[in-house]
C-alpha positions in Angstrom: 0.0 0.0 0.0 1.1 3.6 -0.6 0.2 6.5 1.7 -0.1 10.0 0.3 2.2 12.6 1.7 -0.6 15.1 2.5 -2.8 12.5 4.2 -0.8 9.7 5.9 -4.0 8.2 7.4 -5.5 7.4 3.9 -4.8 3.9 2.5 -5.9 3.3 -1.2 -7.7 0.0 -1.9 -9.0 -1.9 -4.9 -12.4 -3.5 -4.2 -13.7 -6.0 -6.8 -17.3 -6.5 -7.6 -17.6 -9.5 -5.3 -16.2 -7.6 -2.4 -18.6 -4.7 -3.0 -21.5 -7.1 -2.9 -20.3 -8.7 0.4 -20.0 -5.4 2.2 -22.9 -3.7 0.4 -20.8 -0.9 -1.1 -21.7 -1.3 -4.8 -20.9 1.7 -6.9 -23.9 3.8 -8.1 -26.2 1.7 -5.9 -25.1 1.6 -2.3 -22.5 4.4 -2.8 -23.5 7.5 -4.8 -22.1 10.9 -5.5 -24.3 12.4 -2.7 -23.0 9.8 -0.2 -19.6 8.4 -1.4 -18.7 6.6 1.8 -19.6 3.6 3.8 -19.0 2.6 7.4 -17.8 -1.0 7.7 -17.8 -3.0 10.9 -14.3 -4.2 11.9 -15.6 -7.7 12.7 -17.0 -8.0 9.1 -13.5 -7.4 7.7 -12.0 -10.0 10.0 -14.6 -12.5 8.9 -13.8 -11.8 5.2 -10.0 -12.3 6.0 -10.7 -15.6 7.7 -12.9 -16.9 4.7 -10.8 -15.7 1.8 -7.3 -15.2 3.4 -4.8 -13.7 0.9 -7.5 -13.5 -1.8 -9.4 -10.8 0.3 -9.1 -7.3 -1.0 -8.5 -6.1 2.6 -5.5 -8.3 3.1 -3.0 -5.5 2.2 -4.4 -3.4 5.1 -4.8 -6.3 7.5 -2.3 -4.7 10.0 -4.0 -1.3 9.9 -7.4 -2.9 10.5 -6.1 -4.8 13.5 -4.5 -1.7 15.1 -7.6 0.5 14.5 -8.9 1.6 17.9 -12.6 1.9 16.8 -15.2 -0.6 15.8 -16.2 1.0 12.4 -13.9 2.0 9.6 -14.7 4.6 7.0 -14.5 3.4 3.4 -14.6 6.2 0.8 -15.3 5.9 -2.9 -12.5 7.6 -5.0 -14.4 8.4 -8.2 -11.6 10.6 -9.7 -8.8 8.2 -8.6 -7.3 11.0 -6.6 -5.2 8.5 -4.6 -4.6 6.0 -7.4 -7.3 3.4 -6.7 -11.1 3.2 -6.7 -11.5 3.2 -2.9 -9.5 4.3 0.1 -9.7 3.5 3.8 -9.2 6.1 6.5 -7.0 4.5 9.2 -7.5 7.0 12.1 -10.4 8.2 14.2 -9.3 11.8 13.7 -9.3 11.5 9.9 -12.7 9.8 10.1 -14.2 12.7 12.1 -12.6 15.3 9.8 -14.1 13.6 6.8 -17.6 13.2 8.3 -17.6 16.6 10.0 -15.3 18.9 8.0 -14.3 22.2 9.6 -16.1 25.3 8.6 -14.4 27.4 6.0 -14.3 31.2 6.4 -15.9 33.4 3.8 -12.6 35.0 2.8 -11.2 31.6 1.9 -14.3 30.7 0.0 -14.0 33.9 -2.0 -10.3 33.3 -2.6 -11.0 29.7 -3.9 -13.4 31.1 -6.5 -10.6 33.1 -8.1 -8.2 30.2 -8.2 -8.6 27.9 -11.2 -8.8 24.2 -10.6 -5.9 23.3 -12.9 -3.3 25.6 -11.3 -1.0 23.9 -8.8 -0.1 26.0 -5.8 3.1 25.1 -4.1 2.9 24.7 -0.3 6.3 24.4 1.4 6.5 21.6 3.9 6.3 22.5 7.6 8.7 20.8 9.9 6.9 18.8 12.6 8.2 16.9 15.6 9.0 13.2 14.9 6.2 10.9 16.0 7.2 7.2 16.0 4.5 4.9 14.7 6.6 1.7 14.6 7.9 2.2 11.1 11.6 1.9 12.2 11.0 -1.7 13.1 9.6 -2.4 9.6 12.7 -0.7 8.0 15.0 -2.8 10.1 13.2 -6.0 9.1 13.3 -5.1 5.4 16.9 -3.8 5.3 19.7 -6.0 3.9 22.4 -6.9 6.4 25.6 -8.8 5.9 25.3 -12.3 7.3 28.6 -13.7 6.2 31.9 -12.8 7.8 34.3 -10.9 5.6 37.6 -12.6 4.7 40.8 -10.6 4.7 43.8 -11.7 2.6 47.3 -10.3 3.0 49.8 -10.8 0.2 53.5 -10.0 0.7 56.9 -10.6 -0.8 60.5 -9.9 0.0 61.7 -6.4 -0.2 64.6 -7.4 -2.4 62.2 -8.5 -5.1 60.6 -5.0 -5.5 61.5 -3.4 -8.8 63.1 -6.6 -10.1 62.6 -7.3 -13.9 59.7 -9.6 -14.6 59.5 -11.9 -17.6 56.2 -13.3 -18.8 55.9 -16.4 -21.1 53.1 -18.2 -22.8 52.1 -21.8 -21.9 49.5 -24.2 -23.2 46.6 -24.2 -20.7 45.7 -27.8 -21.6 49.2 -29.1 -20.8 49.2 -27.9 -17.2 46.8 -29.5 -14.8 44.0 -27.2 -13.5 45.4 -24.3 -15.5 42.2 -23.8 -17.5 38.9 -23.7 -15.7 35.8 -22.6 -17.4 33.4 -20.7 -15.2 30.0 -20.6 -16.9 27.1 -18.7 -15.5 24.2 -20.7 -14.1 21.2 -19.8 -12.0 21.7 -20.7 -8.3 18.5 -22.3 -6.9 19.5 -21.3 -3.4 18.9 -17.6 -4.2 15.8 -17.9 -6.3 13.4 -16.9 -3.5 10.1 -15.7 -4.8 8.3 -13.1 -2.5 4.6 -13.1 -3.0 3.9 -10.0 -0.8 6.0 -7.2 0.6 4.9 -4.3 2.7 6.8 -1.1 2.1 6.5 2.0 4.2 7.7 5.5 3.3 8.1 8.5 5.6 8.9 12.0 4.4 11.9 13.3 6.4 14.6 15.8 5.5 17.3 13.2 6.2 18.8 11.3 3.2 19.9 7.7 3.4 21.6 5.3 1.0 19.7 2.1 0.4 21.1 -1.0 -1.4 19.2 -4.0 -2.8 20.0 -7.3 -4.4 18.7 -7.7 -8.0 18.4 -10.9 -10.0 20.0 -10.5 -13.5 19.7 -13.6 -15.7 19.1 -12.5 -19.3 20.6 -9.4 -20.8 18.4 -7.1 -23.0 19.4 -4.7 -25.7 18.5 -1.1 -24.9 18.8 2.0 -27.1 18.6 5.7 -26.5 18.5 8.8 -28.7 20.6 11.9 -28.0 21.4 15.1 -29.8 24.9 16.5 -30.1 25.9 19.7 -28.4 27.4 22.0 -31.1 29.6 25.0 -30.7 28.6 28.3 -32.1 30.5 29.8 -35.0 32.4 32.2 -32.8 33.4 29.4 -30.5 34.6 27.3 -33.5 36.8 30.1 -34.8 38.2 30.7 -31.3 39.1 27.0 -30.9 40.7 26.8 -34.4 43.1 29.6 -33.5 43.9 28.2 -30.0 47.4 26.9 -29.5 46.4 23.9 -27.2 44.2 22.5 -30.0 47.0 22.8 -32.6 49.5 21.1 -30.2 47.1 18.3 -29.5 46.4 17.6 -33.2 50.2 17.6 -33.9 50.8 15.1 -31.1 47.8 12.9 -31.9 48.1 12.7 -35.7 50.9 10.2 -35.5 48.9 7.8 -33.3 45.8 8.2 -35.5 47.8 7.4 -38.6 49.3 4.2 -37.0 45.8 3.1 -35.9 44.4 3.7 -39.4 47.2 1.6 -40.9 46.5 -1.2 -38.4 42.8 -1.2 -39.3 43.8 -1.7 -43.0 46.2 -4.5 -42.1 44.0 -6.4 -39.7 40.2 -6.7 -39.2 39.6 -5.3 -35.7 36.0 -6.6 -35.7 36.8 -10.3 -36.0 35.5 -12.7 -33.4 38.7 -14.1 -31.9 36.9 -16.7 -29.8 35.0 -18.1 -32.7 38.1 -18.4 -34.8 40.0 -19.9 -31.9 37.4 -22.7 -31.7 37.6 -23.2 -35.4 41.4 -23.7 -35.2 41.1 -26.1 -32.4 38.5 -28.1 -34.3 40.7 -28.1 -37.4 43.9 -29.3 -35.8 42.5 -31.4 -33.0 41.6 -29.8 -29.6 43.4 -31.8 -26.9 41.0 -30.6 -24.2 38.1 -32.8 -25.2 38.8 -35.5 -27.8 38.0 -38.7 -25.9 34.8 -40.7 -26.1 32.7 -40.4 -23.0 30.9 -43.5 -21.5 27.2 -42.8 -21.7 25.5 -46.1 -21.0 26.1 -49.9 -21.3 23.8 -52.9 -21.8 24.4 -56.5 -20.7 22.0 -59.4 -20.9 22.0 -60.5 -17.2 19.3 -63.2 -17.8 21.3 -65.4 -20.2 22.5 -68.6 -18.7 25.4 -69.0 -21.1 28.3 -66.7 -22.0 27.5 -64.9 -25.3 29.2 -62.4 -27.5 27.7 -59.7 -29.7 28.0 -60.4 -33.4 26.1 -57.5 -35.0 24.7 -54.1 -33.9 22.1 -51.9 -35.6 20.4 -48.7 -34.5 16.7 -48.4 -35.2 16.2 -46.2 -38.3 13.3 -44.1 -36.9 13.1 -44.5 -33.1 15.9 -42.6 -31.3 17.4 -44.4 -28.3 16.5 -47.9 -29.5 19.3 -50.3 -30.6 19.2 -54.0 -31.6 22.0 -56.5 -31.1 22.4 -60.1 -32.1 24.2 -62.5 -29.7 25.9 -65.8 -30.2 27.4 -68.4 -27.9 31.2 -68.0 -27.4 32.2 -71.5 -28.5 34.5 -72.9 -31.2 33.3 -75.2 -33.8 34.4 -78.3 -31.9 32.7 -77.1 -28.7 29.5 -76.4 -30.6 29.4 -79.9 -31.9 30.1 -81.3 -28.4 27.4 -79.2 -26.7 24.9 -79.2 -29.6 22.3 -80.9 -27.4 22.4 -78.2 -24.8 22.5 -75.4 -27.3 19.2 -76.5 -28.9 17.4 -75.9 -25.6 18.5 -72.2 -25.4 16.9 -69.6 -27.8 19.0 -67.6 -30.2 18.0 -64.0 -29.9 18.2 -60.5 -31.2 17.8 -58.1 -28.3 16.2 -54.6 -28.5 17.7 -52.3 -25.9 16.2 -48.9 -24.9 17.9 -46.0 -23.2 15.0 -45.9 -20.8 15.7 -49.4 -19.4 19.3 -50.6 -19.4 18.5 -53.9 -17.7 15.4 -55.4 -19.4 15.3 -55.8 -23.3 12.2 -54.3 -24.9 11.9 -57.1 -27.5 13.5 -60.5 -28.1 13.5 -61.9 -31.7 13.8 -65.7 -31.7 15.7 -67.6 -34.5 16.5 -71.2 -35.2 20.2 -70.6 -34.6 22.7 -67.9 -33.7 22.5 -64.8 -35.8 25.7 -63.3 -37.1 24.3 -60.4 -39.2 21.0 -58.7 -39.6 19.5 -55.5 -41.2 16.4 -53.4 -40.9 14.4 -53.0 -44.0 14.8 -49.5 -45.4 11.2 -49.4 -46.6 9.7 -50.6 -43.4 11.7 -50.8 -40.1 9.3 -53.4 -38.8 10.7 -55.9 -41.3 14.1 -57.5 -40.3 16.3 -60.0 -42.1 19.1 -61.9 -40.5 21.7 -64.5 -41.4 22.3 -67.6 -39.2 25.4 -69.6 -38.5 23.8 -72.7 -40.2 23.3 -70.7 -43.5 19.6 -69.9 -43.2 18.1 -66.5 -43.7 15.4 -65.5 -41.1 12.6 -62.9 -41.5 10.8 -61.1 -38.8 7.7 -58.8 -38.9 7.3 -56.8 -35.6 4.5 -54.6 -36.9 2.0 -55.9 -34.3 4.5 -55.1 -31.6 5.5 -51.6 -32.9 3.4 -49.8 -30.2 5.5 -51.4 -27.5 8.7 -49.7 -28.7 7.1 -46.7 -30.4 8.3 -43.5 -28.9 5.2 -41.2 -29.2 3.7 -40.0 -25.9 0.0 -39.8 -26.8 -1.7 -41.3 -23.8 -2.9 -44.5 -25.5 -3.8 -42.9 -28.9 -1.6 -41.6 -31.6 -1.3 -37.9 -31.9 -1.8 -36.1 -35.2 1.7 -34.6 -35.2 4.0 -37.5 -34.5 7.4 -36.2 -33.5 10.6 -38.1 -32.8 11.3 -37.8 -29.1 14.3 -39.5 -27.3 13.1 -42.7 -25.9 15.4 -42.5 -22.9 13.4 -39.5 -21.7 10.4 -41.8 -21.1 10.2 -43.5 -17.7 10.4 -47.3 -17.9 7.1 -49.1 -17.2 6.9 -51.1 -14.0 6.7 -54.8 -14.2 7.4 -54.8 -17.9 8.4 -58.3 -19.1 10.4 -58.8 -22.3 8.4 -60.1 -25.2 9.6 -63.0 -27.3 8.7 -62.8 -31.0 8.9 -65.8 -33.3 10.3 -65.5 -36.8 7.9 -65.4 -39.8 10.0 -67.5 -42.3 13.3 -69.2 -42.8 15.0 -70.1 -46.0 15.4 -73.7 -47.3 18.3 -75.6 -45.8 19.0 -77.7 -48.9 19.1 -74.8 -51.4 20.7 -72.0 -49.4 24.1 -71.4 -47.9 25.9 -74.3 -46.3 28.0 -72.3 -43.8 27.7 -69.2 -41.6 26.3 -66.1 -43.3 28.8 -63.3 -42.7 27.1 -60.3 -44.3 23.6 -59.3 -45.5 22.3 -56.3 -47.4 18.9 -55.0 -48.7 18.9 -54.0 -52.3 17.6 -50.5 -53.0 13.9 -50.0 -53.8 14.8 -48.4 -57.1 15.9 -51.6 -59.0 15.7 -55.4 -59.0 17.6 -58.1 -60.7 16.7 -61.4 -62.4 18.4 -64.8 -62.5 20.9 -63.6 -65.0 21.9 -60.6 -62.9 20.4 -58.1 -65.3 19.0 -54.9 -63.6 15.4 -53.7 -64.1 13.2 -51.1 -62.5 11.6 -52.2 -59.3 8.0 -53.2 -59.9 6.9 -53.2 -56.3 8.3 -49.8 -55.2 9.7 -51.3 -52.0 12.9 -53.1 -50.9 12.1 -56.7 -51.8 15.5 -58.3 -52.6 18.5 -59.3 -50.4 22.1 -60.2 -51.1 24.1 -62.4 -48.7 27.6 -63.8 -48.6 28.7 -66.9 -46.7 31.8 -68.9 -45.8 30.7 -71.6 -48.4 32.3 -69.4 -51.1 29.0 -68.2 -52.5 27.1 -64.8 -52.8 23.3 -65.3 -53.1 20.6 -62.9 -54.2 17.1 -63.5 -52.7 13.6 -62.2 -53.5 11.0 -62.1 -50.8 8.1 -62.0 -53.3 6.3 -65.2 -54.2 7.8 -66.7 -57.4 5.8 -68.6 -60.0 6.2 -72.4 -59.5 8.0 -74.2 -62.3 5.8 -77.3 -62.0 2.1 -77.4 -61.0 1.6 -78.5 -57.3 -0.2 -81.7 -56.5 -3.3 -81.8 -54.3 -1.3 -83.6 -51.6 1.2 -80.7 -51.4 -1.6 -78.2 -51.2 -3.2 -80.1 -48.3 0.2 -80.2 -46.5 0.4 -76.4 -46.9 -2.9 -75.8 -45.2 -1.4 -75.9 -41.8 -2.7 -73.8 -39.0 -0.5 -70.8 -38.2 0.2 -70.0 -34.6 -1.6 -66.9 -33.5 1.5 -65.0 -32.5 3.3 -65.5 -35.9 2.4 -63.0 -38.7 1.6 -64.5 -42.1 3.6 -61.8 -44.0 6.2 -64.3 -45.3 4.4 -67.6 -44.9 5.0 -68.3 -48.6 8.8 -68.4 -48.0 8.9 -70.5 -44.9 11.3 -73.6 -45.5 10.9 -73.2 -49.3 12.7 -70.0 -49.9 15.4 -70.4 -52.5 18.0 -67.9 -53.8 17.3 -66.1 -57.0 20.9 -66.5 -58.2 24.2 -67.6 -56.9 27.6 -66.1 -57.7 30.9 -67.9 -57.1 34.2 -66.2 -57.0 36.6 -68.6 -58.8 40.4 -68.4 -58.3 41.0 -68.8 -62.0 42.7 -72.0 -63.3 42.2 -73.9 -60.1 39.0 -75.4 -58.9 39.1 -73.5 -55.6 36.9 -70.4 -54.9 37.4 -67.3 -52.9 35.6 -67.2 -49.5 33.8 -63.9 -49.1 33.2 -62.4 -45.7 32.0 -58.8 -46.4 30.5 -57.1 -49.5 29.8 -53.5 -50.4 27.4 -52.5 -53.2 27.4 -49.1 -54.9 23.8 -48.5 -54.1 24.2 -48.8 -50.3 24.0 -45.0 -50.0 20.5 -45.1 -51.5 19.3 -47.0 -48.5 20.2 -44.1 -46.1 16.7 -42.4 -46.3 15.7 -39.4 -44.2 13.6 -39.9 -41.1 10.8 -37.7 -42.6 10.4 -40.0 -45.6 10.2 -43.1 -43.4 7.7 -41.4 -41.1 5.7 -40.3 -44.1 5.6 -43.9 -45.5 4.5 -45.2 -42.1 1.7 -42.6 -41.9 0.5 -43.4 -45.4 0.6 -47.1 -44.7 -1.5 -46.6 -41.5 -3.9 -44.3 -43.3 -4.5 -46.8 -46.1 -4.5 -49.7 -43.5 -2.6 -51.8 -45.9 1.1 -52.7 -45.5 2.8 -53.2 -48.9 4.6 -56.2 -47.5 1.3 -57.9 -46.8 0.5 -57.7 -50.6 3.8 -58.6 -52.3 2.1 -59.9 -55.4 0.6 -56.6 -56.4 3.5 -55.5 -58.7 4.5 -58.9 -60.1 2.3 -58.8 -63.2 4.0 -55.6 -64.4 6.5 -55.8 -67.2 10.2 -55.6 -66.4 11.8 -52.4 -67.7 15.6 -52.7 -68.1 17.9 -50.0 -66.7 20.7 -49.0 -68.9 24.2 -47.9 -67.7 23.7 -49.5 -64.3 26.9 -50.4 -62.4 26.6 -54.0 -61.4 30.1 -54.2 -59.9 30.8 -54.4 -56.2 33.6 -54.9 -53.7 34.2 -58.2 -51.8 36.4 -58.9 -48.8 37.6 -62.5 -48.4 38.9 -64.7 -45.7 42.4 -64.6 -47.0 42.6 -60.8 -46.8 41.9 -60.2 -50.5 39.9 -57.2 -51.8 38.1 -58.1 -55.0 36.2 -55.8 -57.4 33.9 -58.0 -59.5 30.6 -58.1 -61.3 27.5 -60.0 -60.2 26.2 -60.2 -63.8 26.3 -63.7 -65.3 27.6 -64.7 -68.7 27.3 -67.9 -70.7 30.3 -70.2 -71.1 30.9 -70.5 -74.9 32.0 -74.2 -74.5 29.4 -75.6 -72.1 26.6 -73.0 -72.4 26.3 -72.7 -68.6 25.9 -69.4 -66.7 29.2 -68.4 -65.3 30.3 -65.4 -63.2 32.6 -62.9 -64.8 36.3 -62.7 -64.0 37.1 -60.2 -61.3 38.1 -56.7 -62.5 40.8 -56.4 -59.9 42.2 -58.4 -57.0 44.6 -57.1 -54.4 46.0 -59.0 -51.4 46.5 -56.1 -49.0 45.4 -57.4 -45.7 47.2 -60.2 -43.9 44.1 -61.6 -42.3 40.3 -62.0 -42.6 38.5 -58.8 -43.9 36.1 -57.7 -41.1 34.8 -54.4 -42.6 34.3 -53.1 -46.1 32.2 -49.9 -46.2 31.6 -47.0 -48.4 32.1 -43.5 -47.2 28.8 -41.6 -46.4 30.3 -38.6 -48.2 31.8 -40.2 -51.3 30.2 -43.0 -53.2 33.5 -44.2 -54.7 35.6 -44.2 -51.5 35.7 -47.6 -49.6 37.2 -48.4 -46.2 38.5 -52.0 -45.7 39.7 -53.4 -42.3 41.3 -56.7 -41.9 44.3 -58.4 -40.3 46.8 -55.9 -38.9 46.1 -53.0 -41.3 43.6 -50.6 -42.8 43.2 -49.5 -46.5 41.2 -46.9 -48.3 40.2 -47.5 -52.0 38.8 -45.5 -54.8 36.4 -47.4 -57.1 37.8 -46.0 -60.4 41.4 -46.7 -59.4 42.3 -50.3 -59.9 46.1 -50.1 -59.4 45.9 -50.2 -55.6 44.7 -48.5 -52.4 44.9 -44.8 -51.8 46.0 -45.4 -48.2 47.5 -48.5 -46.6 48.5 -48.3 -43.0 51.4 -50.1 -41.4 51.0 -53.1 -39.2 49.2 -52.3 -35.9 50.4 -53.7 -32.5 47.1 -55.8 -32.3 44.8 -57.2 -34.9 41.9 -55.0 -36.2 38.4 -56.5 -35.8 36.0 -53.9 -37.0 35.7 -50.4 -38.3 33.2 -47.6 -39.4 33.3 -44.2 -41.0 32.2 -41.1 -39.1 28.8 -39.9 -40.1 29.5 -36.2 -39.9 33.3 -35.8 -40.6 34.6 -37.1 -44.0 38.1 -37.5 -42.8 37.4 -39.5 -39.6 36.9 -43.2 -39.1 36.9 -45.6 -36.1 38.8 -48.9 -35.9 38.3 -51.6 -33.2 41.2 -53.8 -32.0 41.3 -57.2 -30.4 42.8 -55.8 -27.1 39.7 -53.6 -26.5 41.2 -50.4 -27.8 39.6 -48.2 -30.5 41.9 -46.3 -32.9 40.5 -42.9 -34.1 41.9 -41.9 -37.5 41.8 -38.2 -38.6 43.2 -37.8 -42.1 43.4 -34.0 -41.6 45.8 -34.5 -38.6 47.7 -37.7 -39.5 47.7 -40.1 -42.4 50.4 -42.6 -41.3 49.0 -43.5 -37.8 45.8 -43.0 -35.7 45.2 -39.6 -34.2 44.5 -41.2 -30.9 43.7 -44.5 -29.2 41.3 -45.1 -26.4 40.6 -48.2 -24.2 37.0 -49.2 -24.2 37.0 -52.7 -22.7 39.3 -55.6 -21.8 38.4 -57.9 -24.6 38.0 -57.9 -28.4 35.7 -55.3 -30.0 33.3 -57.1 -32.4 31.2 -54.2 -33.9 31.2 -50.4 -34.2 28.1 -48.4 -35.1 27.9 -44.5 -34.7 24.5 -42.7 -34.7 23.5 -39.1 -35.0 21.1 -38.2 -32.2 20.9 -34.5 -32.9 23.0 -31.7 -34.4 24.7 -31.2 -31.0 24.9 -34.8 -29.8 26.2 -38.1 -31.3 26.6 -41.6 -30.0 28.7 -44.6 -31.0 27.8 -48.1 -30.1 30.8 -50.5 -29.4 30.1 -54.2 -28.8 32.7 -56.5 -27.3 33.4 -60.3 -27.1 32.0 -60.6 -23.6 28.5 -59.5 -24.7 28.5 -55.9 -23.4 27.3 -53.1 -25.5 29.0 -49.8 -24.7 27.2 -46.5 -25.7 29.7 -43.6 -25.8 29.2 -39.9 -26.6 31.3 -38.6 -29.4 33.0 -35.3 -28.4 32.5 -32.0 -30.2 35.8 -32.1 -32.1 35.1 -35.6 -33.6 31.5 -34.8 -34.5 31.6 -31.3 -35.9 33.5 -30.9 -39.2 35.8 -27.9 -39.7 35.1 -25.2 -42.3 37.0 -26.6 -45.2 37.3 -30.3 -44.2 35.3 -31.6 -47.3 37.6 -29.6 -49.6 40.8 -30.7 -47.8 39.8 -34.4 -48.0 38.9 -34.1 -51.7 42.4 -32.6 -52.3 44.0 -35.4 -50.3 42.3 -38.2 -52.3 43.1 -36.4 -55.6 46.8 -36.2 -54.6 46.8 -39.9 -53.7 45.2 -40.8 -57.1 47.9 -38.7 -58.9 50.6 -40.4 -56.8 49.3 -43.8 -57.8 49.3 -42.8 -61.4 52.8 -41.5 -61.1 54.0 -44.7 -59.5 52.3 -46.8 -62.2 54.0 -44.7 -64.9 57.4 -45.1 -63.2 56.8 -48.8 -63.1 56.2 -48.9 -66.9 59.2 -46.7 -67.5 61.4 -49.0 -65.4 60.1 -52.1 -67.1 60.8 -50.5 -70.5 64.4 -49.6 -69.4 64.9 -53.1 -68.1 63.8 -54.6 -71.4 66.2 -52.3 -73.3 69.1 -53.3 -71.0 68.4 -56.9 -71.5 68.3 -56.4 -75.3 71.7 -54.7 -75.2 73.2 -57.5 -73.2 71.8 -60.0 -75.6 73.2 -58.1 -78.6 76.7 -58.1 -77.0 76.6 -61.9 -76.5 75.6 -62.3 -80.1 78.5 -60.1 -81.3 81.0 -62.3 -79.4 79.9 -65.5 -81.1 79.3 -64.1 -84.6 83.0 -64.4 -86.0 84.2 -65.1 -89.6 85.5 -68.5 -90.7 89.0 -67.2 -91.4 89.3 -65.9 -87.8 88.1 -69.3 -86.5 90.8 -71.2 -88.5 93.6 -68.8 -87.5 92.7 -69.2 -83.8 92.6 -73.0 -84.1 96.0 -73.0 -85.9 97.6 -70.8 -83.2 96.2 -73.2 -80.5 97.6 -76.2 -82.3 101.1 -74.6 -82.6 101.1 -73.7 -78.9 100.2 -77.3 -78.1 103.2 -78.6 -80.2 105.5 -76.2 -78.4 104.3 -77.4 -75.1 104.8 -81.0 -76.1 108.4 -80.5 -77.2 109.2 -78.7 -73.9 107.8 -81.6 -71.9 109.8 -84.2 -73.9 113.0 -82.2 -73.5 112.5 -82.0 -69.9 112.0 -85.7 -69.6 115.2 -86.3 -71.6 113.5 -88.1 -74.4 114.6 -85.6 -77.0 118.0 -84.0 -77.3 118.7 -80.6 -78.8 121.6 -80.5 -81.3 123.9 -77.5 -81.9 122.1 -76.8 -85.2 118.8 -76.6 -83.3 117.4 -79.9 -84.5 116.0 -82.6 -82.3 117.0 -86.2 -82.1 115.4 -89.1 -80.3 117.2 -91.0 -77.5 117.2 -94.7 -77.9 
C-alpha cells in the first residue's frame, strides 16, 4: 500500500465487484455521489479475511485494521482516482471525524478559492513537525539488507629485495598444465531464487537522506537504445578553438597515433571474433582438451545362462534411443558340436535395448540358430532380415509389436503430429516383461548357404535383378531383394516376393500347406517358410584352379541409396496406416507388371575375403561358350593387401566411390575408379583389427576396433600414417562399431565386445563437428593420392621399359661375341695347335726323351 504525503491516514484499496456485494458498497447503488462513503464494521472485515485469506481485498491493510482503535472504519469511494485506486480507507479516528464533520471554511477563503482555477498547482512548502514514532523503524530494520557472512581478509606479501626486479612473462598451453584452464560458466543458483509473494513497504517524508542497497536478479541481458542530440559549438566558439594553441599542439601530437591506428585497421580486421576463430582452429587441428569418447550407458543381458558375444549391432532407423544387437554363444566349432544338445534348448535371440531401461530388453526376436548379421528393411523398419550360423536366412515382422517400442507420448492414442522424441526421456514401465517374437519365415536348408552367413544387405527400392543378374526397374516400389555372402564361397541374391512355380503343385502338397499358423506369428512371409530359394548364386573362382574365394563382407554401390531421411520413413509409415494396408502384406501386387531394363547401371561391387583379399567384381552372369552354362565374370581387380580376414568393407557416407576396408593388422582406403591399388594403406598395428566404421559427420574420420579392447580414431586432416588417438573401451575384443547421430549437438557410438557388453559412448564435439574446409581438404587429399598412384604406375612402366632395353643390349653383346668369320676361327685354331706342339716339345726335352743339337734340330734318345 502507498500512503499519500498530505494524508498519511489514507490507504488506497481496490475492491472487486464480489467484495462490493459482500460489504454492500456497490458503486452507483449503495454508494452515490451524494454519499460516497460507507462505514464498515471491523468484525466483518476480520470475517472476510478468515474466509478468503490472501484473496481478500482487505489483506494488504490487515495490520491497519487490527491496530484501528474503533469498531467501524470509514471506506470512501474515490471516483476521480485521486489516490490512485477506486476506494481508500481512513485509518485513524481523527481522519474519520474530519471527513464526516469537515471544519467550517471562512468566507474569505471561499472567495479566494473562487478566483483560483482548478488546474493551477499551488506550491505549499513543507512545515517541519516533531517526529512521532508509529513503529515504522521496526519495519525498516526488518526489510533492510544486512551482511550475514563474515568478511575474509587476505594479505599478500613478498620480499623487499624483489621490489623493482625485472619480470619476464611467457606463454604456456593451458591444456598441458593441470588445473590451468577452468571454465566458469554462468548458471542460476537455486539457493537464491526466492520468490516473494507479498511485501509491505512504508515511506516517511523526512529531510534526512539515506543510501539504500538492494540485491537484484540478473539472468538474461536485454538490448537497450537511447536517442541523443549532439551539443554543437557556435560559429564564434569554433573560430576561437581553431586559433587556439592547445588544440594545434594536440592535433600535432595525436596525428601520428591516429595514422598508425588507421594503418593497423587496414592490415588487420579489428571486428573479427577471436573466440569463434579460436574454436575453429582447435576443431581443425584437434583440440586436446576434449577429444576422448565419454561413456554414456552400457547394456548387458543378465538373464542369459550362457556366455555370449555380440555379433552385430544396428540402431533403429526411426526411433531414437533404441538399438538392436544379435548375440551368439562363445564357442569354437568343436565345442559347438560337443554341446549341440544343450544349445538346442537355449533360444538364439536379437535383443532390442532402450535407453529408458538398461536392464530389461524391450523385445527379443527368436531364431532357429545364432544370428551373425541382420539388417532393418529401409522401406519398413518393422521388417528385419538376419543370417544364421547354419546358413539360413530368417525374416521377422514386428508390426504388431510396434506400439511397444514406439516413442510417441500420446496417452494411448496416436497424436496427429508425430514427433521423434528421445526414448530415454520416457520412464520405464513397472513390471514390464520382455516379449519373445517368433520368426515369420526361414530359408530352405537344402538350397541356401551351407555355412555361416557373414554379411547381408537389402537392395535399393529403385531396382531389382533377375536370375541372369540383369538390372530392371523395381515393380513393387519397396525393398524386396536381399544379397548375402557366406563362408561356403557363394554370394546369393534373394527375392521375398512369391515366385511362379515351375511345375504345378499336386493336391497332396496343397493339403500339406494348409497348416494352422500360430496366433503369435504373422503371415507376412508364410509363402517363404522352409521353401525360400536364392534367386541366383555367384561364385568367385580363383581362375585356373578349382578353388573359390571365401567372401566375408560385401559393399554395393547402391548402399548409400538406403540411407533415407527420417521424414520420408515417417511419411511412409503414416500413409501405410492411413491406407490400412502394408505393402509387405500384398507382395504380389506389382509382379504382373513388365520388367523395364535400366541402362548404364553399375553391377560391380567390392568383396572382402577370408584370405585378406579385396576383390572388385561383377554379379552379372555370362554364358560359357564351351558348355553354355551361366558363369560369373572374372574379377576386374584383385589385391592382397590385408594379412588376415576382412572384417569391414564400407563406403564413405560422403563419397560413393571411396571404400574403407579393415582386416588383419592394417587398414586400407580404396577408390572405385582406381584399380592399381589402395589410396591409403596403414602399417602393421600392434594388435589385430576386428571392426571399423566411417564417421557420419566428418569425412576424414573413421573408427577402428582392435582385439585388445582399444579403439583407434583416425583423422586424415591431422595424421595419415597413424591413428590420431587410441582409447581403451573394454578388456576384450571389439566385435562391432556403429555410430549414430542423435541431434545436431549430440552423437553416440555403439561399441560391442566379445563378452556380450554393448557400450554406448558420446562422441566429443571435435570428432563430430567438421571444420570449415574439411570436405575440400579431404577431396584434395584423395586427388593427390590418385595422382601419386598414377605417377607410381607410370614409373613402373618406364622401369620395365628400361629393363627390357638393357636386356636387349646384353643379348646383342653376346651375339656379337659369337658371330665371328670363318678365317678368324681357322687362325685361332692354328695358333692353338702350334702352342700345343711347343708345349709337347718342352715336356719331352725336360723328360730327356729328346736332345737338342747344336744346329737346333732334335734327335730321339734310344
